[in-house]
C-alpha positions in Angstrom: 97.3 79.7 50.5 98.6 81.4 53.5 98.4 84.6 51.7 94.6 84.0 51.4 94.1 83.2 55.1 95.8 86.8 55.8 93.7 88.6 53.4 90.5 86.7 54.9 91.8 87.5 58.6 92.2 91.2 57.6 88.8 91.6 55.9 87.3 89.8 59.3 88.9 92.2 61.5 87.8 95.0 59.2 84.3 94.0 59.6 84.5 93.8 63.4 85.8 97.4 63.5 83.3 98.7 61.7 80.4 96.9 63.2 82.0 97.9 66.8 82.1 101.4 65.8 78.5 101.2 64.5 77.2 99.6 67.6 79.0 102.4 69.4 77.4 105.0 67.3 74.1 103.3 67.9 74.0 102.7 71.3 75.1 106.3 72.8 73.2 109.1 71.3 73.1 112.5 73.4 71.5 115.8 72.5 70.6 119.0 74.0 67.6 121.0 74.0 69.1 123.9 72.1 72.8 125.3 70.7 72.3 128.3 72.4 71.4 129.3 75.9 71.0 132.6 78.2 70.7 132.8 81.8 67.3 131.4 83.4 67.2 128.8 80.8 67.6 125.0 81.6 70.2 122.8 80.1 68.2 119.7 79.0 70.2 116.7 78.0 68.3 113.7 76.4 69.3 110.7 74.1 69.7 106.9 74.1 72.0 104.4 75.7 72.3 100.8 76.6 69.7 99.7 79.0 70.4 100.5 82.8 73.7 102.3 81.5 75.0 104.4 84.3 75.9 107.7 82.6 78.4 110.6 83.6 77.4 114.2 82.4 80.3 116.4 82.3 79.9 120.2 81.4 83.3 122.0 80.7 83.6 125.7 80.8 85.5 127.7 77.9 88.8 127.6 80.5 88.3 123.7 80.2 87.6 123.3 83.6 84.6 121.7 85.1 81.7 123.6 85.4 79.1 120.9 86.3 79.1 117.2 86.8 76.2 114.8 87.4 75.5 111.2 87.0 72.3 109.3 85.9 71.0 106.3 84.6 69.3 105.0 81.6 65.9 103.4 82.0 65.4 99.8 81.0 64.9 100.8 77.3 68.2 102.7 77.4 66.6 106.0 77.3 67.7 109.2 79.5 66.6 112.7 80.0 67.9 115.2 82.7 68.2 118.8 83.2 71.7 119.3 84.1 71.6 123.1 85.5 69.5 126.2 84.9 72.1 128.6 83.4 72.7 131.3 86.2 73.6 135.2 85.8 77.0 135.3 84.0 79.8 135.5 86.5 83.7 134.6 86.8 82.4 131.1 87.3 80.0 131.0 84.6 81.1 133.6 81.8 79.8 133.9 78.4 81.4 131.4 75.9 81.4 128.0 74.3 81.1 125.2 76.7 81.2 121.3 75.9 78.9 118.8 77.1 80.2 115.2 77.5 78.3 112.2 78.2 80.3 109.2 79.0 79.0 105.6 79.1 80.1 103.2 82.0 79.0 100.0 80.2 80.7 100.7 77.0 84.1 101.3 79.2 84.1 105.0 78.8 82.8 105.6 75.1 81.7 109.3 75.3 79.9 111.8 73.1 80.7 115.6 73.0 78.3 118.2 72.2 79.6 121.9 72.2 77.0 124.4 73.4 77.1 128.5 73.5 76.1 130.6 76.5 75.3 134.1 75.5 73.4 137.2 76.2 70.5 136.0 73.9 69.3 132.8 72.9 67.9 133.6 69.8 68.1 130.9 67.1 70.3 132.5 64.8 72.1 129.7 62.6 75.8 130.5 63.0 78.4 128.0 63.7 79.8 127.4 67.1 83.1 128.0 67.2 86.1 128.6 69.9 88.3 131.7 69.9 91.6 130.5 71.6 94.2 133.6 72.0 97.8 133.1 73.2 99.9 136.0 74.4 103.6 135.7 75.0 105.7 137.7 77.1 109.7 137.8 76.7 112.0 140.3 77.5 113.0 142.6 74.7 116.7 142.3 75.6 119.2 139.7 77.5 122.6 138.3 77.7 124.2 135.3 76.8 124.3 132.6 79.1 121.9 134.2 81.5 118.5 132.6 81.8 115.6 134.4 80.6 111.9 133.7 81.8 109.1 133.6 79.1 105.2 133.9 80.4 102.6 132.6 78.1 98.7 133.3 78.8 96.0 131.2 76.9 92.5 132.1 76.8 89.5 130.5 75.3 86.7 132.8 74.6 88.4 135.2 77.1 88.6 132.5 79.9 91.9 131.3 80.8 92.5 127.6 79.5 93.7 125.2 82.3 95.4 121.9 81.7 98.6 120.3 81.4 101.2 122.5 79.5 102.9 119.5 78.0 99.6 119.1 76.1 98.4 122.5 75.9 101.9 123.9 74.5 103.4 121.0 73.6 104.4 122.1 70.1 106.0 125.4 70.8 109.6 126.0 70.1 112.5 128.9 69.8 113.9 130.0 66.6 117.8 130.6 67.1 119.8 133.2 65.2 121.7 130.4 63.6 118.4 129.3 62.0 118.1 126.2 64.4 114.8 125.3 66.2 114.7 124.0 69.4 111.3 122.5 71.3 110.2 124.0 74.2 107.7 121.0 74.7 108.9 120.1 78.4 109.9 123.5 79.4 106.8 125.1 80.6 105.5 124.9 83.9 101.9 126.3 85.5 102.2 129.4 87.3 98.4 129.8 87.7 95.2 128.5 85.4 96.0 129.6 81.9 99.5 131.2 82.7 102.6 129.2 82.0 106.2 130.1 82.3 109.6 128.6 80.9 113.2 129.5 81.4 115.7 129.3 78.6 119.2 130.3 78.6 120.4 131.8 75.4 124.5 130.7 74.1 124.9 132.9 71.5 124.0 136.6 70.4 121.5 137.5 67.8 117.4 137.5 67.9 115.7 134.6 69.3 112.0 134.1 68.4 109.8 132.4 70.7 106.9 130.8 68.9 104.1 129.5 71.1 101.4 127.2 69.7 98.4 126.6 71.9 95.9 123.7 71.0 92.7 123.2 73.0 89.8 121.2 72.1 90.7 121.1 68.4 91.4 124.8 68.2 95.1 126.0 67.4 96.3 129.5 68.4 99.9 131.0 67.8 101.6 133.7 69.4 105.5 134.6 69.4 107.8 137.3 70.7 111.3 138.3 70.0 114.1 138.9 72.3 117.4 140.6 71.2 120.4 138.7 73.1 123.7 140.8 73.7 127.1 140.0 75.1 125.6 141.7 78.3 122.1 143.0 79.4 120.8 146.5 79.7 121.8 146.6 83.4 125.5 145.7 83.0 125.9 148.4 80.2 124.2 150.7 82.6 126.4 149.8 85.3 129.3 150.7 83.2 127.9 154.0 81.9 127.2 154.7 85.8 131.0 153.8 86.4 132.1 155.5 83.5 130.3 158.7 84.9 131.7 158.5 87.9 135.3 158.4 86.5 134.8 161.2 84.3 133.4 163.4 87.4 136.4 162.5 89.2 138.6 163.2 86.5 136.5 166.7 86.1 137.5 167.6 89.8 141.2 166.7 89.5 141.4 168.9 86.2 139.9 171.6 87.9 142.1 171.1 91.1 144.9 171.5 88.6 143.6 174.0 86.8 143.7 176.0 90.2 147.0 175.0 91.0 148.2 176.1 87.5 146.5 179.4 88.1 148.3 179.7 91.5 151.7 178.8 90.0 151.4 181.4 87.0 150.4 184.1 89.7 153.8 183.0 91.6 155.6 182.7 88.3 154.1 186.4 87.4 155.6 187.6 90.8 159.0 185.7 90.5 159.3 187.1 87.1 158.5 190.7 88.5 161.2 190.1 90.9 163.7 188.9 88.7 163.0 191.9 86.6 163.4 194.3 89.8 166.6 192.3 90.6 168.1 192.8 87.1 167.5 196.4 87.4 169.1 196.6 90.6 172.2 194.5 89.3 172.3 197.3 86.2 172.3 199.8 88.8 174.9 198.3 91.0 177.2 197.8 87.8 176.8 201.4 86.8 177.6 202.3 90.6 180.9 200.1 90.2 181.6 201.6 87.0 181.7 205.1 88.3 183.7 203.9 91.3 186.2 202.3 89.2 186.2 205.5 87.1 186.6 207.9 90.2 189.4 205.5 91.5 191.3 205.9 88.2 190.9 209.4 88.2 192.2 209.6 92.0 195.1 207.1 90.9 196.1 209.9 87.9 195.8 212.6 90.5 197.9 210.4 92.9 200.7 209.7 90.4 200.7 213.4 89.6 201.5 214.4 92.9 203.9 211.6 93.8 206.1 211.6 91.2 207.3 215.0 91.6 207.9 214.4 95.5 209.9 211.4 94.3 212.0 213.6 92.2 212.6 216.1 94.6 213.9 213.5 97.0 216.1 212.2 94.5 217.8 215.6 93.8 218.0 216.0 97.5 219.9 212.6 97.8 222.3 213.6 95.2 223.0 217.0 96.7 223.9 215.4 99.9 226.3 212.8 98.1 228.0 215.5 96.4 228.5 217.5 99.8 230.1 214.4 101.5 232.0 213.9 98.4 233.8 217.4 98.3 234.3 217.1 102.2 236.6 214.0 101.9 
């Protein structure tokens, strides 16, 4: 019994939701005079809503900003017709592209209907589907260092115009692929630098290649962009500083080697002079030795001559003494 009651209640709830959705679909119906407009043509909005309903007409440009905003009221029958604007000459404020017209009902608590229209150089009725072209550009440094924060910039455009909005919603599914294979979300990392230009700071903790995968989602259209950064132990600036320091050390070493070379050259010259002086000294010593040898020889010769003269004299003296001794002996 209880199960039957639950099934009946679920069926009644489903019927109520279907009727509620159908009532909304039938109560607010909005249309435009054409799908493609060129400059000088009026944007006519018409349709049917609840009787005397206050309606808000909001025209969003390709960058998702409000290009035109107006408020009208439906008549007692719920019908409305209104020229929202006359398309101006294209400019940075009104560029060519896909615009979204949103009709919002006040009596139905914000229930709305959206219509995509095209602003183009020509409004010829060519049956082509209206589509948005969303592009995502990612700018990241090619190299970085471990534990040093890097900044990633993202530019999002729709039909060439920068897309404004909350980066949490626009870039909410973006992430980074780590060298280890892990995936880290960047959903809450982005901040707005300018309308359509966002940035995020990220600090790598390991060496390898990091791939930043940025996903832009705007009005049902998805666009992807990516950039890779190679993370090293230190960045190019640190390596360049070390190279400059090494060049400075090599330059100083080269100067010291040049000084040592000059000093060695002077030492060699002095050594050559010393060797020359030593040779001359050796020659002088040899000459002196030769002279001394000659002198010794002369002395020996003189000594021989002296001995030859001295010995006869000594013998003669001995003879004389002997004679005197003999004479004295006879006298006694």
